[in-house]
N, C-alpha and C positions, 0 to 999 in steps of 0.2 A: 331479550334472548340472552344477552351477555350475563344478566343477573341470574338466569336459570342455570347457566353452565356449571358452576360449582355444585349445585344441588344434583344435577344430572350425573356428574362425575362421581359424587358421593354415593348415589343410588346404584350406579354401575359397579363401583368398588364393593359396596356391601353385598350386592348380588353375587359377585365373583367369589367372595369369601364365605358365602352363606353355608356351604357344605363342608368347609374346612374347619376342623375342630381346633380350638386352642389346646395346647399340650402342657400339662404340669407334671413334672417328674420330681418326686420326693425320694431322695436317695440317702439312706443312713449308712453308718460306718460300723462294721464288725458286729452287726446285730444278728443274734441267733435265730434259727428257724422257728424255735418255740418260745420266743419272748412275748408274743402277744396272746391275749386270752383266746382270740379266735383261731389261733394255731395251737391251742392246748395248754397255755400257761395257767397255772392255778393261783399264782401269787400276784402277778402284775395286773393292775386294772387299766384296761385300754379301751374305754367306751367309744372314743371317736373312730379309731381304726376298726374296731369291731363293727361299728355302724357302717363304715365305708365298705366293709366286706359284704354286709347285708344289701347295700345299695348297688354293688357291682359284682365282679367275679373274683373269687379267691383261687389262686393257682397253687397247686401242691407239688408240682414237678418243675419248678422254675429255677433256672441256673444263672448265676453270675459267674464270677471267677473266684479263686481261692485267696487272693490278696488284693490290696487296694488299688495300686497303680494299674496293673493289668485289667482290673474290672472296669476302670474308667476309660481306658483306651478302647476296650472292647465295646462298651456302651456307646461311646461317641462315634466310632467308625464302622460298626458292624463287622469288625474283623477280629479274629482270634489274636491273643497277645503275641503269638509267634510271628505275626505279621505287623500288628499295630504297636508293639514294643513297650507297652505298659508305661512305667515311669518315664521312659526315654522316648515317648511318642514323638517322632520327627515332625517338623513343620509341614512336610510333604503329605502327611496323612490328611484326609479330608473328612470333616465331621458332618453329622446330620445338620448341625447349625449352619454351616457354610452353604449347604445345598438348599435348605428350606427357606433361606432368605430370598432365593431366586423365585420362590413361589409366593412371595409377598408377606412373609412372616417377619415379625420382630422377635429378637432373641435375647435372652438374659440368662446369666449363670450366677448363682449365689452360693458361696460355701467353698468346700475343699476341691481344688483343681487336681493336683497330684500327677500331672502328666508332662510337666516341664522340669523333671528332676528336682522339683521343689525349689527352683531358682527363677528369678525374674528374667527369663530369656524371652524377649518381646515377641519374637516370631513364633513362639510356642505357647504363649499365654492366650487366655480366652478371646480377647479382642481380635487377635490374628487368626483364631480358629473358629470364627463365625458368630461370636456373641457380641451383640451391640453394646451390652452393658454387663459389667462384672463387679461383684464385691465379694471378697473372701480371702482365704489363705491358700497359698500355693502348695502347701504340704500339710503334714499331720501335726498333732500337738504332743508328740512324744516327750518333750521336755517340760510340759506344763505351761507353755507360752506359745502364742501364735502371733504372726505378723500379717497384717491385712494389706491388700491392694484394692483400690477402686479404679476400675479399668487398668491402665498401665502405671498408675501412680501409687506410691506407698501411702497407706492410710492408717498408720498407727499400729499398735500392738497391745496385747493384753495377756495377763496370766489368770484371768477370771474365766476358768473353763465352765463354771456353772452358768455363765451368762450367754454362752454361744448359741444355744438352741433358740432362745428368745431373740437374740440379735439377728440371726439369719432369717427367722420368721418375720421380724419387723422389717427387714430389708426387702423381703419378698412381697409383703403387704404394701410397702411403700412403692415398689415397682408397679404393682397392679393398679394402685390408686393414683400415682403421680407421674410415673415415667412412661408408661406404655401409651401408644396411640390407640384410642378406643375403636378406630375404624379399620384396624388391621388385626389379624389373628396373631397369637404369640406362642412362643415356646419359652417356658420358665423352668430351668433346671436347678433345683435346690438340693445341694449335696452337703449334708450335715457332717460336722466333725464328730458328734456323738453317734455311736457309743465307743469311740476309740480311746483306748489306753488310759490317759489321765482323765477319767470321767469325773463329772461333778454335776450337781443340780443346783438350782437357785434356792434361796432360803425358803421360798414358798413351797418347794417340793422336798427339800432335803430332810430325811428322817421320817417321811410320811408313809412310805409304802411298806408292804410286807416282804418285799424282795431286797431289802438292804439298799445300799447306795446305788447299785445298778438298777434296781427296781424303781428308785426315785427318778433316775434319768429316763427310763422307759416311759414312766407315767408323765413326766414333764414333756417329753417329745410328743406323746399322744395329745396332750392338752394344746401344745403349740401348733401341731398339725391341724387340730380342730379350729384354731383361730384362722389359719390360712384358708381352710375350706369354708369357713363362715364368710370370709371376704369374697370368695367366689359368689356366694349367695347374695351378699350385700350389693355386689356390682352386677348382678343378674348374668353371671358368666357360667353358672352351674351346668345348664343344659347343653352348652356347646363346648364344654371343656373335658378333654380326656385326661383323667387323673391316674397316674401310675405311682404306686408306692412299692419300693423294694429296698434292698440293701446290697452292699458291695461284696461281702464275703461272710463266711460263718464266724462264730464267736472265737475270740482270742482266749483260749481256755487252758493255758498251761499254768499249773500251780506255781512254778518257779517265779512267775512275774509278780506275785503278791509280795515277795521279799525284795525284788530288784527295782521295781518302779517307785519313784518318789512321788509324793503328792497325794497318796491315798491314806485314808484312815488305816490304822494297824489291822492287818489280817482281813481287809475288805476284799470282797470279790468284785472284780471290775469287768467281768465278761458275762455274756448271755448264755442261753440254753439251746442246745441242738436237738433237744427232745429225743426222738427215737433214732436220730442219725448218728453215725459214727464219726468221732473226731471233730475238728473245727478248723479255724483259720489256718491256711497254709497246707492243709491236707488235701489229698486227691480223693478221699472218701466223701460221702455225701454231706457230712457236716461242714465241709469246707466250701462247697459249691452251691448247695441247694438252699434257697432263701425264700422267705415269705414274699409274695407278690399279690397285690390287690389292684384291680383296674376298674375304674368307674367311668361311664359315659352314659348318662341317663337317656333311656329310650333306645340306645344302640347296643351297649354291652349289657347282657342280661343281669338282672339283680338277683341276689341270693344263690348264685350258681357257684359250684365248686368244680374245678377242672383239674384233672391229673395229666393233662396233655403236656408233652415236653415243650418248653418255651424258655427263652433266654434273652438276656440283655442285648446280645448281638443281633437279635431280631428287630430291635427298635428301628434301626436305620431303614431297612426296606419296608417295614410297616408304616412308618411315618411318610415314606415316599409315596405310598399308595394313598394314604389318607390326605396328605397335604398337596399332592400333585407335583412332585419333582422326580427326577430320575437319578438313580444311583450311578456312579461312574462305571464305565465299562472297561477301564484301563487297569483294573486291579481286582483281585479276588475278594468278593464280599461273602463272608461266612454266614451272615444272617439270612433268614427267610421271611417273606411277607406273612405275617400272622393275622392279617385283617379278618379273614373269614373265621379264624378261631375266636378272636375277640368278639365278633358279632354273632357267634354261634351258628354260622352257616356251615361249619364243620366242627367236629369234636376232636379231631386229631391235630397234633402239633408237629414238631420237628421229627424227622425220621431218626436223627441221631444227634448226640451232643458230644463234643470233644473236650476232654479234660487235659488242659495244657501240659504237654510232654509226659502225660501219665497214662491215659487210657481213653476209652470211648464208651458211651452208652447207646444202645439201639433197642428200642422197645423196652422190654423188661430186663434185658441183659446188660450187664456192665462188666467191661474188661479193663484190667489194670496190668500193665507190663511189669516184669520183674524190675526191681529197683525203681519203681514209679516215683516221679518227682515229688518231693516234699519241700516246703519252705521251712525255715527254722522256727516259725511260730507254732507249728503243728504240735499237738499233744504227742508225747513219746508213746508210740504204738508198737506193740509186739508184732512184728511182721517178718515172715520168712521172705527171702529174696527169690520169690517164685512168681510166675504169672498168676493172676487172680481172676475169677469169674463169679459174679453174683447174680442171682435172680431177685431183682428188687421188689417184685410183687410178693414173693414169699419171705424175703430176707432183707427188709429195708435197712436193718442195722449192719449189713455186710459182715456177717459172722461166719457164714458157711461157704468156703471156697469150693466151687464146683468145677474148677479148671480141669482136674484129672478125669472127671466124669464126662465132660463134654468137650473133648479136644477139637472137634470140628467147629464148634462155635467159637472157641478160643482162636483158632486159625482165621476164621472169617472176620472176627472183630479186630484182630491184630492187623490184618490186611487193610481193613477200613481205616484204622488209625494211621497206618503208613501212607495211605493214599491222601488223607487230609494233610499230613505234614509235608508231602512232596509237592503240593499245589500252592505255589507262592503267588 
């Protein structure tokens, strides 16, 4: 009987976890809405992500944030940056990783952290915020060099920006093959440095694409993501793994940076494409916030589906709570909503509204921006009058026709909605 006890315990554990999916989040940096072929790009070849879209659901009204630190604090906590504080996310914020461990999950983070003010502040680093294992850089690669940490220890540095995508993928594969407990479900959050600022590709991909250096980086990322997905297949994890691919904000697309940034070939373009969307990183227009998002969970998330429902990174926390079986905290405002039924096609509608940090709000087809709406310095110089703006995104995705004067009642309604969101801390 004593010899049978470990086997019985293993069977009970496996049964308890049978309906809980593994979760793999693949998060890029500064990638444009239209960088992938499956989102309309005509130059970049992205066969693996295109295939992922065929195997899952492609979302076309998915929102992150408009800059990198705020996007990460929002993703981790389910709370808008006005509450979760972006780069300055305090230790008191609670991440989905902290809560999901209580449901029996093992957790790992690989790549760019960016919510501890890019400093090794132990209580704000990944291990203290719910991740059992961490490898990556605490900040960005603006100077063409990054320093690594493995858990809380320094782990060297590099100026080989072209090697980062493969390095992070190798670390993710190593985690899946060597570090995780195969008898427990996992969350693996892979936050790539590319396609941020000092971009580069490895020798295998540099100079090979039709999209210049940026296209080389996109195509290498596609290839490396394919390697990671192949590992799921190899380990027979495909069917019970929820894969989410998206990015942190829109493309960093100001011409002035071609002359300012060191480390790029002369006159190279190091930003992506926003497609039909207006502006890019740092902007409150759609090009800053709206990102590609593909979700795959074989047999659960419909294959080949395209959804224009409003969905956002802040929704991950409550959605994971439902899928993994943990409760979000009731002592603070959670801005995310549970999107399980949207993912599983039990409903076709998404969020009622989405808030653009200190700038405006979208509800249904209508988008409101307040006068002097907040821009970060990264945003493209945009000719804007200092007036309230209202756009019908169904008819005017590029946000060119301001309808505020024509529909003052809608402006007043959305202005109040925005103020209500901001007043609830």
